[in-house]
C-alpha positions in Angstrom: 39.1 51.8 152.7 42.1 53.6 151.4 41.6 56.3 148.7 43.4 55.5 145.4 45.7 58.3 143.8 46.7 57.1 140.4 49.5 59.1 138.8 50.2 58.8 135.1 53.2 60.7 133.8 55.2 61.0 130.7 58.7 62.4 132.0 61.9 63.8 130.6 64.8 61.8 131.7 67.8 63.0 133.7 66.4 66.4 134.6 69.2 67.2 137.1 68.8 71.0 137.7 67.2 72.1 140.9 64.3 74.6 141.0 62.9 77.6 142.7 60.9 76.8 145.8 57.6 77.9 146.9 57.9 78.7 150.7 54.5 80.3 151.1 51.1 80.6 149.2 51.9 82.8 146.2 55.6 82.9 146.8 58.4 81.6 144.6 58.3 80.1 141.1 59.2 76.6 139.9 60.4 75.5 136.5 58.4 72.7 135.4 60.2 69.9 133.6 57.5 67.4 133.9 55.6 66.5 130.8 52.3 64.8 130.8 49.5 64.8 133.3 48.3 63.5 136.7 45.0 61.6 136.8 43.4 61.2 140.2 40.7 58.6 140.3 39.6 55.0 141.5 41.1 52.0 139.9 42.3 54.0 136.7 44.1 51.5 134.5 47.7 52.2 133.5 48.8 52.4 129.8 52.5 52.6 130.8 54.9 49.7 130.0 56.0 49.6 133.4 54.2 50.6 136.7 54.9 50.5 140.4 52.2 50.6 143.0 53.1 52.7 146.1 51.6 53.4 149.5 51.9 57.2 150.1 51.1 58.6 153.7 50.3 62.2 154.3 51.6 64.0 157.3 51.1 67.3 159.1 53.5 70.1 160.0 53.0 69.3 163.7 54.7 65.9 163.3 58.1 66.1 165.1 60.0 64.6 162.0 58.5 66.8 159.4 59.3 70.3 158.3 60.9 71.5 161.7 64.3 69.9 161.0 66.6 71.6 158.4 70.0 69.8 158.4 70.1 70.1 154.5 72.5 67.3 154.0 72.5 63.6 153.2 72.8 61.5 156.5 74.0 58.0 155.8 73.3 55.3 158.4 69.9 56.4 159.8 68.6 53.0 159.1 70.0 49.5 159.6 71.7 47.8 156.8 68.9 45.0 156.5 65.2 45.4 156.6 63.2 44.2 159.8 61.0 41.2 159.9 58.1 43.4 159.0 59.9 44.4 155.8 60.2 48.0 157.0 63.4 50.0 157.7 64.8 50.1 161.2 65.9 53.3 162.6 69.4 53.4 164.2 68.8 55.3 167.4 72.4 56.5 167.9 72.3 58.3 164.6 68.6 58.8 164.0 68.1 60.9 167.2 70.2 63.9 166.2 69.1 63.8 162.6 65.5 64.3 163.7 63.9 60.9 163.4 62.0 60.7 166.8 58.8 58.9 165.7 60.2 56.8 162.7 57.6 54.1 163.2 54.9 56.5 162.0 56.5 57.0 158.6 55.7 53.6 157.1 52.9 52.2 159.1 49.2 53.5 159.2 48.6 55.8 162.1 45.0 57.0 162.2 45.1 60.8 163.0 48.8 61.0 162.4 49.0 60.1 158.8 46.6 59.4 156.0 47.5 56.3 153.7 46.7 56.2 150.1 47.6 54.3 147.0 49.6 55.7 144.1 50.6 54.2 140.8 54.0 55.3 139.4 54.1 54.7 135.6 57.6 54.3 134.3 58.0 55.4 130.7 60.4 53.4 128.2 63.1 55.6 127.0 65.3 55.7 123.8 68.2 54.3 125.8 66.4 51.2 126.7 65.6 52.4 130.2 62.5 52.9 132.3 62.1 56.3 133.9 59.8 58.3 136.1 61.0 61.8 136.6 59.5 64.9 138.1 61.0 68.0 139.5 57.6 68.9 141.0 56.5 65.7 142.8 53.3 66.7 144.5 50.9 63.7 144.1 48.9 64.6 147.2 47.9 68.2 146.5 44.5 68.8 148.1 44.4 65.3 149.6 44.9 63.9 153.1 45.4 66.6 155.6 45.5 69.1 152.7 48.1 71.7 151.8 48.1 73.3 155.2 48.0 76.9 153.7 50.8 76.2 151.1 50.5 76.0 147.3 51.5 72.1 147.5 51.2 69.4 150.0 54.8 68.7 150.8 54.9 66.3 153.8 54.4 62.6 152.9 56.2 59.3 152.7 56.3 56.7 149.9 56.7 52.9 150.4 57.1 50.4 147.4 57.5 46.7 147.6 58.1 44.7 144.5 59.9 41.7 143.0 62.2 41.5 139.8 64.2 39.0 138.1 68.0 39.8 138.0 69.5 39.0 134.5 72.9 40.6 134.8 73.8 44.2 133.9 71.0 46.0 135.8 71.4 49.3 137.2 68.9 51.5 139.3 69.2 55.2 139.8 67.4 57.5 142.3 67.5 61.3 142.5 65.4 63.4 144.8 64.8 64.7 148.3 64.4 64.1 151.1 65.1 60.6 152.5 65.4 57.6 150.2 66.4 54.0 151.0 66.5 51.2 148.5 66.7 47.6 149.6 67.4 44.7 147.3 67.0 41.3 148.7 66.4 42.9 152.0 69.9 44.7 152.0 70.5 48.3 151.9 71.6 49.2 148.3 71.0 53.1 148.3 71.2 55.3 151.3 70.2 58.9 151.0 68.7 59.6 154.4 68.2 63.0 155.9 66.4 66.3 155.0 68.4 67.5 152.0 68.3 69.2 148.6 68.3 66.9 145.5 70.7 64.1 145.7 71.4 61.2 143.4 72.8 57.6 143.7 73.2 54.7 141.4 73.5 51.1 142.4 75.2 48.6 139.9 73.7 45.2 140.7 76.6 43.4 139.0 79.2 45.2 141.1 77.4 44.5 144.4 75.8 41.2 143.7 78.0 39.4 146.4 77.1 42.1 148.9 73.5 41.8 148.1 73.3 38.1 147.9 72.0 38.0 144.3 72.8 35.9 141.2 71.6 36.0 137.6 68.4 34.1 136.7 66.8 34.4 140.2 64.0 36.7 141.4 64.5 39.1 144.3 62.6 41.7 146.3 63.0 45.4 145.9 61.8 47.7 148.7 61.9 51.4 148.4 61.1 54.0 151.2 61.1 57.7 150.4 60.1 60.7 152.5 59.3 64.2 151.6 59.8 66.0 154.9 60.5 69.6 154.2 59.4 72.6 152.0 60.4 74.1 149.6 61.2 71.5 146.8 59.9 68.0 146.1 61.8 66.0 143.4 61.6 62.3 142.5 63.4 60.4 139.7 63.6 56.7 139.1 65.7 55.4 136.1 66.5 51.7 135.6 67.1 49.0 132.9 65.4 46.4 135.1 62.8 44.9 132.8 60.0 46.2 134.9 58.7 43.9 137.8 57.4 40.4 137.9 55.0 41.5 140.7 54.2 44.3 143.2 53.9 42.7 146.7 
């Protein structure tokens, strides 16, 4: 039975500045632009107007794809342009190898002893601009959970996996900002590609501008699949902002 990690935040939107890291226990400081609280418990209901359920998997420093690599740049093309038949991203060996992905199948599959899977609820808050947003420059949902913090102030090493369905009406945009790896697939096709161990990076997909490429048309429902990894200290940021009218279902 998986544990449930329920995260209920009220965030300020578009917090674009980076922050000081925390490389060791007691070391460094972080400017907290997060507003609200984090509630950890079992089956806690969400009061947010829009929520996304995620599977998060905790990893240890000993894993070859976490903590050791420090390329500090966005590496596009680490994964194939379409999802695999299991609705998971597929590593591109010729690129992924040098970029430090040697055991990529571990990232988004349950592996006893290698990762600890849990559930997390991301509550997106409505903004004055008619958007839904989740924004944190201190994104540490697994502090003290899974394999623990491994002697650090925070638990940094984890992945996040989200599967949902939404109705495309026309005019939608989706923005992600954060570190490290982030891949967004719409209708099974890669729409945002921010792979690699890097500092905060941002990308926006305009669904109208890429409708033909993504194979979507207004009035129809499509899948959205998000894969994120926090692979390295000393920062963890995560921001979603979208005018998609929430999600028809989480799948």
